[in-house]
PLY file of the C-alpha trace (Angstrom):
ply
format ascii 1.0
element vertex 84
property float x
property float y
property float z
element edge 83
property int vertex1
property int vertex2
end_header
0.00 0.00 0.00
1.14 3.56 -0.73
0.28 6.49 1.52
0.01 9.33 -0.97
-0.61 12.14 1.52
1.22 12.37 4.82
2.63 15.25 6.84
5.59 13.24 8.07
8.43 15.73 7.62
9.22 17.00 11.12
8.66 20.62 12.09
7.63 21.98 8.69
3.83 22.27 9.02
0.98 21.08 11.26
2.07 17.44 10.99
4.95 15.74 12.77
6.46 17.77 15.58
9.78 15.87 15.77
11.97 13.29 14.08
10.91 10.78 16.75
7.23 11.40 15.94
7.96 10.92 12.22
9.67 7.61 12.90
6.71 6.46 15.00
4.30 7.47 12.21
6.32 5.48 9.68
6.62 2.48 11.99
2.86 2.34 12.57
2.21 2.71 8.85
4.65 -0.09 8.00
2.97 -2.38 10.53
-0.35 -1.90 8.73
0.99 -2.74 5.27
2.22 0.60 3.96
5.50 0.21 2.05
5.76 3.67 0.46
4.89 7.21 1.51
4.83 10.49 -0.32
5.76 13.23 2.12
3.42 16.11 1.32
4.19 19.17 3.44
1.72 22.03 3.19
2.80 24.67 0.70
0.85 27.86 1.15
2.29 31.30 0.60
2.47 33.30 3.82
1.73 30.33 6.11
3.71 27.21 5.17
6.24 28.16 2.51
7.59 24.67 1.91
8.75 25.19 -1.63
11.74 23.23 -2.92
14.73 24.47 -0.93
18.00 23.33 0.62
16.30 23.45 4.04
13.44 21.18 3.01
15.85 18.80 1.24
17.95 18.57 4.40
14.87 17.69 6.50
13.81 15.04 3.96
17.35 13.58 3.80
17.52 13.41 7.59
14.21 11.52 7.83
15.08 9.25 4.91
18.39 8.29 6.58
16.72 7.77 9.96
14.16 5.39 8.45
16.99 3.22 7.12
19.03 3.43 10.35
16.02 2.28 12.37
15.15 -0.51 9.92
11.72 0.89 9.10
10.81 -0.58 5.68
9.26 2.52 4.12
10.23 4.03 0.77
9.91 7.80 1.15
9.18 10.09 -1.80
9.09 13.86 -2.01
5.84 15.64 -2.69
3.94 18.77 -1.78
0.40 19.76 -0.88
-0.27 23.00 -2.70
-3.12 24.96 -1.19
-5.07 26.84 -3.79
0 1
1 2
2 3
3 4
4 5
5 6
6 7
7 8
8 9
9 10
10 11
11 12
12 13
13 14
14 15
15 16
16 17
17 18
18 19
19 20
20 21
21 22
22 23
23 24
24 25
25 26
26 27
27 28
28 29
29 30
30 31
31 32
32 33
33 34
34 35
35 36
36 37
37 38
38 39
39 40
40 41
41 42
42 43
43 44
44 45
45 46
46 47
47 48
48 49
49 50
50 51
51 52
52 53
53 54
54 55
55 56
56 57
57 58
58 59
59 60
60 61
61 62
62 63
63 64
64 65
65 66
66 67
67 68
68 69
69 70
70 71
71 72
72 73
73 74
74 75
75 76
76 77
77 78
78 79
79 80
80 81
81 82
82 83
């Protein structure tokens, strides 16, 4: 199963508040049959400006590495939730 909409990147919007919370979210998802997730941080000008950036890439890389270090079998993809 693929989770196509999850606010799993820590501290970027109203989703995960920490790396630990993100790892717990991924672990629970994996235990229910999810094998892939598309991280979709809110992207809304003036509120959550999560456009492609070095900062956002660093946060994604950190989570991606932590998933592997902790043996959580989730493939993580980059996405965005654009509010219109």
